Structures are given as C-alpha cells and as structure tokens.
N, C-alpha and C positions, 0 to 999 in steps of 0.2 A: 592731575588733581591734587597730588600730595606734595609736589615740589615746592610750591610757594610757602605753605605753612611750615614745611621742614626747614627751609632756609631761614625763615623769619625766627623760628624758635631757636635755632643754633646761634643766631646773632644776639638774641635777647638773653640767653642763658648767662647767669651771674655767679657771684661768689657764694660758696656754701659755708654754713656755720657748723662747725664740728659739734657733735653731741657727745655726751658722757659715755665712755666705753663700759660695757658690762662683761664680766668674766663668764666664760662658758659654763663654769660650775655653779654660777649663781642661780637662785630660785627665780630670778627675774630675767634669765637669759633670753627667753622667747619674746621679750618686749624690745630687744635691741635690733635695729636695722643693720648693724655691723657684724652680726653673727648669722650663720646659716647651718642648718642641720640635715638637710635632705641630700645635697650633692655628694657628701662623703659619709652619710649615715651616722654622723656624730657632729656635735656642735663644734664649729671652728670659725676663725675670723673669715669674713667674706672675701677679703683680699687674698686668702690662701686657697680658696676653692678653685679647682681646675675646671669645673663645669660651669657654664653660664647659668646664672640664677637670678630670677626676679623675686623680690621680697616685698610684701605688703604687711606692715604691722597694724596693730589696733589703732594707733594714732593716724596712720594713712587712711584706714577705712572710715574713721570718724571725720577726718578732714574732707575726704572726697564725697562723703555722704552717699555712697553706693548702697543699693538695697538688695542686690543679688550677686552671687558669685560669677555668673557669666558676664555681667557688666564690669566687674573688677578685672576678670581675666582678659577682657578685650584690650587691656593696656599692656599685655605681654608682647614683646616683639615676636613676630611670626605666628601669633595666635589668631586663628580665624574662627569666629563664633557664629553659628547659624541656629536660629530659633524658629520653631513652627508654632508661633503664637506668643502670648504674653508671659508673665511670671508663672513659673511652674510648668511651662510647656516643654516638650522634648527638645533638648539642646545638644547640638553636635559641636565638639571642640576639636579643631584640627590644629595641632601644635607642630610647627615646622613642616607642614604639608603632609603629615602622617594621618592615618585614620583615627577617629575618636577611640576605637577599641585598642589602638596601639599606644595609648598614653596611660600610664599607671596612676591611679588616684589613691592616696592614703589619707586617712582621718586619724590623727593622733598616732601615726605609725601603723595603723591597721588598714589592710586592703578593704576597699568597698566597691560595690558595683554589682550589676546583674550578671549572673552566671549564664543566663539565656543568651544574651547578645554582647556581653563584655563591656557594657557602658555603665559609667558611674553617673547617677542622676544628681549632679551638683546643683541643679536648679531648685531642688527642694531644701537646701540648707539655708537657714535664715542667718543673715549677716550679724544679727545681734548676738548670736552664739559663737561667733568666730573671733579668735584672738589674732590669728596670723595666717598668712598664705605664702607658701614658697613654691615657685615653679622652676624646676631644673630642666633646662632645655638640652636635648640630646640624649642618646641612649645611655641607660644606667642598669642594664640587665646584669652586669657583672656584680652589682650590689643587691639588686632587688628581684632579679629573675624575670619571669614572664611579663609581657605587656609593656615593659619600660623601653620601648623602641624610640618613640618621639620625645619622651621625657617623663618627668614625674611631677605631679601636682600633689602637694601635701597641705592639708588644712588642719590647723591646730585650734581646738576649742578654747573658750575664754579661760584665762588664768587669773588668780588673785594676786594681790600685792600687799605689802605691809600696811597696817592700819585697818580702817573700816570704810568701805566704799559701796553704799547702796546706790541703786540707779533705777530710773524710770524713764521710759520713752513712749510718748503718745503722738502718733502721726495720723493726719487726715489728708486724703487726696481727693481728686475730682470724683464727684458722685458719692458713693457709699464706701469708698476704699478706706481701710484703716490698717495700721500696723502698730502693735503695742508690745512692749516688753518691760520686764522688771527683773531685778537681780540683786544679789548681795555678794560682795567680794571682800576679802580681807586677809589678815594673817599677822604673823610676827616674824621674828628673825629665823624661825625654824619651820613655820607652817604657812601654807598658802591654800586658800579655798575660794571657789566661785560657784554660785548656784544661780541659774537664770531660767526664765520662762518667756515665751514669746507667742504671739497670735497674729497671723496675717489673714485678712479677709479682703479680697479684691473681686471686682466684676469688670471684665475687660473684653474687648473684641479687636483682635489684631489680624483678621482675615478679611479678604474682599467679600462683600455681600453678593452672593450668587443666587442661591435658592433659599427657600424659607427656613431650612434647617440651620443655615449658617448666619442668619441675620441677627440672632440674639447675642447677648453678652454672656461670656463664659465665666463661671465662678471659680475662684481659687481660695482654698482655706487650708492653713497650715498651722499646726500647734507644735511648739518646740520646747524641749527641756534639756538643759545641760548641767553637768556637775563635774567639778574638778577639785581634787584634794591631793595635796603633796606635803610630806613631812620629812624633815631631816632629823633622824634619830640620833645621829652622831656625825662627827666630821667626815667619817669614812663610809657612811651608808644612809640611804634615803629610799622612800617608796612613794608611789603615787597611783591615783585612780582617775580615769577620765570616762565620762559617759555622755552620750548624745542620743536624743530620740526626736525624730520628726515624723509626723503623720498628718494625714488630711485627705483632701479631695481636689482634683484638678480636672477642669473641663476643657475641651479643645474642639475647634472646628476642623474636622478631618476631611480627607478627599480620597475616595476609594471607588474604583470601578466607575459605573455610569451615574452613581448617586452619591451625594454628599453624606458623610456620616458624622456622628457626634460621640467620640470616645470620652469616657469618664474614668479617670484613674483614681482609685482609692489606694493610697500608698502608705507605707510604714517603713521608715529607715531607722536603724539604730546601730550604735557601735559602742562597745565597752572594751577598755584596755587598761591593764595594770602593769606596773613595772617595779622592779627592785634593783637598785644600783648599789654595788659595793666596791669600795676602793681598797683592796688589800694592802697596797703600798702606793707611794706617789707615782710609781712607774706603771701601775696596772689598775685598770678600771674594768669591772665586769658588770654587765647589765642583763637582766632576765625580763622578758616581756611576754605577756599572754593577752590574747584578745579574741573577741567574738563580735561578728557583725551580721546584720540581717537586712535584706532588701526585699520587701513584699509588695506585690502589685496585683490588683484586680482591675482589668480594663473592660468595662462594659461598652460595647460599640453599638449604637442605635442607628440602624439604617432606615430608609423610608418604609420598608416592609417587614423587617425582622431585626432581632437583636442577637448578637453573639458576645462571648466574653472570653478573655484570656486571663489566666491566673498563674503567677509565677512567684515563688518564694526562694530566695537565695540565702544560704547560710555558710559562714566561714568561721573556722577556728584556727588559730595560729599560735605558735610558740617560738620564741627567738632567744637565743643565748649569744651575746656579743661581748667580745673582749678587746680592749684597746691597750696595747703595750707600747710604752715610750722606751725604746731600746737605748737611746741616748738623746742628746739635745737636737739631733738632726734626723733621726730615724724613728718612724712610728709604724706599728704593725696592727692591723685590724683583722680579727678572726671571728667568724660567726657560723652558727648552724641554725637552720630554720625548718620548721615543720608546719605544713598547712593541709587542712582538710576542707573540701568544698562539697556542698550538697544542694541539689536543686529539686524543688517540689513544684510540679506543674500539672495543668489539666491536659497536657499534651503527652501522649504515650512515648516514652523514651527508653531505649535499650539500657542505658546507664544513667544513673542519677547522682553519682558521687565519684570523687577522685581525691587522691592524696599526692602531695609533693614533698620530697625531702631535699634539702640543699645544704651545702656548706660554701663559704666564701672566705677569701683572704685578700687583703690589699695592703701593699707596702707604700709608705710615703717617705720621701727624703726631701728635706728642705734646709738649705744653707746657702747663703749668698755666694755666688750670684745666680744660682739656679736650683730647681727642684724637680723631682721625678715622682711619678705615680704608676703603679702596676698592680692590676687586680685580676682575679680569676674567681668565677663562681661555677659550681657544678650542681645542676638540678637533675633529680631523678623523679620522673612523673610516671605514675602507674599506667597512664594511657598511652603516651608516646615514647617513653623511654628516657634516655639521657640527653642532656643539653649542656654544653659548655659555653661560657661567655667570658670575654676578656676585655680589659680596657687598659690604655697606656697614655700617659701624658708627660710632657716636658714643659716646664715654665722657666722663662729666662728673664732676669732683671735687666732692663735696658736703662740707658741714661734718662734723667729728668722724670723720675717717678713713673716710668712706663714699664709694662710687663707684657711679654709675649707668651702665649700658651698654645702649644701644639698637642693635639690629642687624637686618639683613635678609640672607638668603642663599638662593641657588638651588641645587638639586641635581638629579642625574639618575642613572638606572641603566640600563646597557646590557643588552639581552636576552641570555640565555645561549645556548650552542650548541644545547641540547636544545629550548629554546623556539623557536629559529629553524629548525632543520634536522632534527629527528627525523622519520622517515618516518611515513606514515599508518598503518602496522601498529601503531604505539605510541599510547598513550592518555593525554593528548591528543596530537595530531599537531603538528608544528612549523609555524610561519608565518614565511616569510622576509621578509614585509612589515612585521614588527613595528618599532615605533619605541621609543626610550627612554622609560622612566617619568620624569616630571618633578615637582619639588616646589618650593614656596616656603615659607620659614620666617621668621616675625617673632618677635623675642624681646626681653624686657626683663629685665636682671639688676640686682640690688642686692646689693652685697657690701662687706665692711669688716672691721675689727678693733677690737673694743671689749672693754675689760677683759681683754685677752689672748685673746679668742675670735676665731678666723678663721671667718667665716660668709659664706654666699652664699644668695641667694634668686632664683630665675628662673622666669618665666612665658613660655610660648611657644605659638604656633599654627603647625602645618604643614599645608598643603594639597597633596595629591598628585593628579595627574591622569595619564591614559593608563596606569593600572595594568594590567599584563598579567594577564589572567584567562582561564581556560578556559571556553569557551562551546560550546553545541550548535550544529551546523550542519545545513543541509538537504541537504547533499551526502551521498549514501549511501556514498561512499568515505572521508568524513571525519566520524566520529561526533562528535568534539569536537576543538577546536583552540584556539590561543591568540590573543587579540585585545586591543588597547589600549582597553578599555571601562570600566575601573574608576575610581572616584574615592573619596578618603578625606580626612577632616579629623581632625587630632589636636590636642587641647588638653592642656597639661600644666603641672605645677609641680614644680620641683626645690628641695630644701633640703639644705644641707651645713653642718656645724659641726664644729670640732675645738678641743679645749682639753686642759689638764692639771689634774686636781683632786686635791690632796693626793698628788701623785706618780702618779696614774692617767692614763695616756695614753688619751684618749677621742676617738672619731671617730663621728659620726652622719651618716647620709645617708637621705633619704626622697624618694620619687618618687610623684607622683599623675598618672595618664595617663588620658585619655578618647579612645581611638581609635575612630572611627566610619566605617562605610561610608556614603558620602553618598547612595547609591542606595536603600538599605534602612533606614538609621538604626540598624542593628545594630552591636554592638561587634565589632571585628575579632578573629578567633579567635587563640588561643595566648598572648595578652598578659594579664598580671595588671595590674589598674588601680592597685594600690597596692603599694609595697614599702618596707620600712624595714630598715636594718642598723645595729646598735650594737656597737662594739668598745671594750672597756676592758681595759687592761693596766697592771701595776705590778711594779716590782722591790722585793724585801725583802732587801737584802744580796745573798747568793749565790743567792737564790731568786727566781723570777718566777711570776706568776700572771695569768691573763686569761680573759675570756669573750667570746663573740659571740652576739648574738641577731638572728635573721633572721625577719622577718614578711612574708608574701606573701599577697595577697588571691586570691580565686577567679578563674578564667578560663574562658571558653567554648572548647569544642573544635571547634565547627562554625560556619559562616557564618550559619546561621539562629538561633543562640543557643538551641538546645534541649538541648544536652548540655554540662555544665560539670564542671570539677574544683574541689573546694573549696579554700579558702585554708588556710594552715598557719603555725605558728610553730615555730622550731627553736632550741635552745640548745646551743652547743659550749663546752667549757671546756678550758684548757690550763695546763700548769705546767712549770717547768724548774728544774734544780739544777746549779750550776757546781761540779763535783767538784774540778777543778784548773784552772789557767789554760789556756784553750783546749779543755778537755774538759768536756762537759756531758751530762746526761741530761734528756730532755724527754718529756712524755706529753701526749696530748690525748684527750679523749672527745668524739666526734662524736655529735650528736643525743642529748644526755644524757637526755631524756625518753622515748627509744625510741619516737618517733612515726613510724609507717610511713605517712607522708602520701602521697597520690596526686599524682604529677607530671603524668601524661598518661594518658588512657583509651585502651584498645585500639581499633584500627581507624581508618582514615581516614574522616572524616565527610563528605567531599565527594562520595561516591557512586562513586568510582573508586579503584583501588588505586595506591599509590605505594610505592617502596622506603623502608624506614626510613632510608636514607642519602640520601633526597631526590631520586633520579633517576627518570625516567619508566620505566615497565615496560609490557610488553604488557598490554592492558587485561584486567581481571578484576573481575567485579562483586562489590561488597562490600555490596549492599543487604540481605543476610541479617542483617547486624549493625544496620543503620540502622533497619530496620522491625521488628526484634525488640523487643517491649515489655520483655523482661528484659535489654536491653542494659546498663543501668546496673550490673547485678550482675556483668557479665563482668570488671570490674576493669581493671587497666592497670599502668603502671610506677610503682612505689612506692620510697620511700627504704628502704634496707636496715635501718634502725633503729640502735640504739646500737652504736658501734664504738670500740674502744680501740686506740690506737697508741702504742708506746714507741719512742723514738729515742735513739741514742748518736751524739753529734756531736763531732768533733775538728777544731779549726781554730786552731792556734797562730799567733801573730804573730811574724815574724822581721824 
C-alpha cells in the first residue's frame, strides 16, 4: 500500500530554499528549523546532533493547519498513533515500536504525564498554544533518565518576537464545532513575551453505533491559557518564565464487560517552569531550571446500571542545574544535576504515594573534521528501586559529497508506575513493590546529507528490551494476576526523511518501517502499525495558498496472540487559504477527503481482563465474552469520523 506513494514522492522531491540561520543564543532560537535542543539537552545546529530528530516549528504548524498534537506526531518516522475516539480521547503513541509509557514527554523542559500509568495526555494540548515540537528518536536516558527508552517528545509553548503581534483565530466546523483563540506577542531587543487563550468545543462520534449508550455524540470542551516571558538583563545573563494551563471535559464511548459504558473525563493539566542562564565567560554557560507540573483527572464511568469513578492527581517538582563548558574549539563538556519529586493522589488505596529521584549526568562532545565523538553517562538514585546507570556513545564521520555517517549506542530504562507497584490485590492485576525498571539497549546507524538541495536522512536501528513489566497469573489465591519483570522484546526498524521544494511546493516526506517482536513468542507487539508514511506538499500562488497531506498506515494487531487486527488505511487532507488583507486571511481545510471511516482500534481489551480506556487499573471484570465470541470481529470499534470541513478566519497584523 505504501510503495507507490513513496516512490512517487522521492521522484518529485525538489530543490530546497535555504532559510536565514539563527544563532543558538538568540531569543528567537526556538523559531529556527536548523537548531535542536532536545537531542543534546542544549541548543545546537541540527546537522551536529547525533540523535535522529524531527522538528516542527510554528511556521510548519500554521502551514499544515493541524489541530491536535497526535495529528502532527503521525508525521514522525516510526510513530504509530492509536486513538479511542475523536479529539481529546485517550491516545497511545508508539515511537519506534516501544510502549507509550516508554517515551518521555517534556513541556518546556518539564516532565509531564500521569504517575498512575506513565502516559502523557498530549491530546489535551491545544495547538494554538504550541510554538514548536521536537521528537528525538531513540533512547536518551543518559541525559534525561527514566522513560526515555523509545525517545523524547518535547513541546515548547508559544514565544514572542520583536515588535507587536496580536492574533485572533475563529474556526467553525461541521455541526456546532468551534475552535477559537486570541493572543498578544511582542518584545524588543532584550525582551520577549506571549500571552494566549483558547477555547475548543466539539461534538463528535468516532465509534460504531452498537447499543443505545454509544449512539450519541460525545462532547469535548477545552480551555487553554499560556504565558511566556523572557528577558535579557545583560549580555551574560537572562531569565524566563513559561506557563501552560489546559482544563475541560472529554466524553468517550467506552467498552467494558458485557455492557457499553460512557466515561467522562474532567481534566486539568498545567505546567510552570522558570530558568536563569548565566554565562560567566565565553567558554562557560550555566543554567538553573525549576518547574512544577500537575495532571488531574476524574473519570466518571456510567454503565447501564451503575456509575463508578476514578480520580487521580499527579504532581511533579523538579530542579536542574546544567553547565556547558567549551574546553576548546573541538571539545565540549556538559555537566548537570537534577532532582525530582513525584506525588500521586488517588481514590485508590496505595501503599506509597510519593517518590524522589536524584541524578547527575555528564556528556563529552568532540567535533573536528572529519569526525566527531559523543560519550555520556547518567546516574539516577531513586528511593524506590535504587541506582540506575545509563550510557550513550556516538561516532559521526564526514563522508564525501556532503554526507555524514553516525553510529551510536544508547541505553534506556523505564521506572514502574505507582499502580504497577502499589495497587492493592482487590485490583486486577495487583501491584508488585519488588518490580525493577525495564531496560533497553539500542544500536543505530544513520546516513544523512544534502544533495541537489534535498535534506535527507536514512536510519536503521535495533532495540533490545528486557525486564518488561508484564501481568502474569499467580498460584496465590489472594493474587489472581500481578505484575512481573518477565518480558523481552526486540525491535528492528528503518526511518526515512526527505524535504525539498519543487517549483515552489514545500515538500516533506517521512516513512517508518518497524518490526516489533515479543522474544518469548515471536509475535508482533500489539497496537503498533509496522509501516507508516506521511507526505505534505504546500505552495503559495500570490495571495492564495494550497496544500495537501497524505497519510498511510499499515494494519496492526490488537492482541498479544496476533489473532485480532485492525486493517491499514490511507487518508487525504487538503487545505487552502486566501489573504484578504494584510494580516487578515480565510482558511479552509477538508479532513479525510475520501470520507474513509477507517477503523483505528477494535472494541474490548484483548488481554482477557478489563482496563479503563484511560489506561488505569480497575477492579477486575471478565471480558472473555468478547474474546471467545466468534462474531467479535463484527462488533466494530473506534473509527474516524469521516469527511469534515473546517473554515477559519485569522487576523494577525504585524506592528
């Protein structure tokens, strides 16, 4: 299904137009597509980063007109996105075949996510508040510690720029759907600020109509606020503050036991981070960061005959001190120390509700033609499981004709969640306080370059994961199932990225091929699509703009035994814009032009026990009625809503 579009896109890709470079120390550095800050934990030219990284700037987000982070992240090579409903529904992100909980998510440098299940709810972040998204593919635990096994996703909130830049965006979709935002950004040579607000109200139905409880449309309401302030007090020091708050309600058509249910999530996500950066000398830069994040959720689940609720509140506090030393023109040393405290409040009785982690890390970089090296080490000391060491090493070699070869090795680990550790035996499966972290090793070879104006990269990798936390049966009558470190997996993959400009068409192509295997059974790991491809093409015609996106996703298995699968699909979106006046434009987009109501996930958990659609453990409840039913395939699941038209009016004058 993916071969023909891939071949066509490679043939069509054209010459790129270089953009103005921005220095890493500039207040506008986060607006540059040629700089990355996540792969090496400091801003550096993208061509010098040893880890494969996908970058989406604010200009990319505006051009593609995407309205959710999962839609944007589906363009990352090797990223498999699975949603259980429409906007705001629980979303699983499988990066390079790893589990969603094995991917670290940062918001302005601050860890976010639920401590109960280890998942970051990126589906609740409004795109109008996002300045930039970076996705580093591959383990980075040697810099970031736990959960950075499959990679790191970092979201940066809106930043200001010199001048005065008010903005207003009013969008209407099919039915009563609306998305509105307004903001004010600006600054001068030493100050940048941005203040924005957003409101999203949707009514949608992305599940098969089975019973009366699931035939209605589900509401989604999200209110957002962001604030960014940065000031350069002198040439040698500056400080900044970033704040994001998202809260609202999301309804979902669920599937549990013999009856359909209707979960309603009242959510509140917030993150606050501040930094102080001092440059005592041209060879030494010191940065101090402090942050606090919260993720609160109350899920009321209405069954046919009764109502239950789950309530979780996750709190994180962190402090980071990081120093960059330029030893000479070729050698750089990164030194850092980090402290984190995590607390979970829940209506579930837990033996422990908080934990602390202290860590230090060091990384050395050498770069001088014709090669460079990187060697890093991090030591984590966790109060729950003890010490954990992670290393990474890389060698990059300059080849002829503007080509570079990067060979790397990296280790990763994931810490057990509070529910995996401490949930009582009345829950299914029960917690196990003796769990150890999951651990991984990744080997990778990248080949990248720029030929005839084409930026391209090709990467092959292998990831071995051991001590996977898996639910197993026990012979203890008081513990029917519990969590153990017994699983093993091997993931082989290939990433492809290309970007060019053809006759004025801005073109971007990404493709990922993943083979994630359970080493015990040889089966494909569930939930992942083994192939994904995304093609974006956009062009301006004077005051008009036009573009389209094509997404291809292969089939995926829903169960560990590989007996139930969801078929692959292709999707085409188109978009257009018209500049009415300077700063005033009308835009329209048609999502899923072919009106393909493809299946994203089938109903019911295939593991034989029930779990909340929000990923948390529930009192056990047998789902075998669905697994053993020969008509299971006909019961359907979560589907795309089909064709949807959205019209937007945008006002953003430049002063």
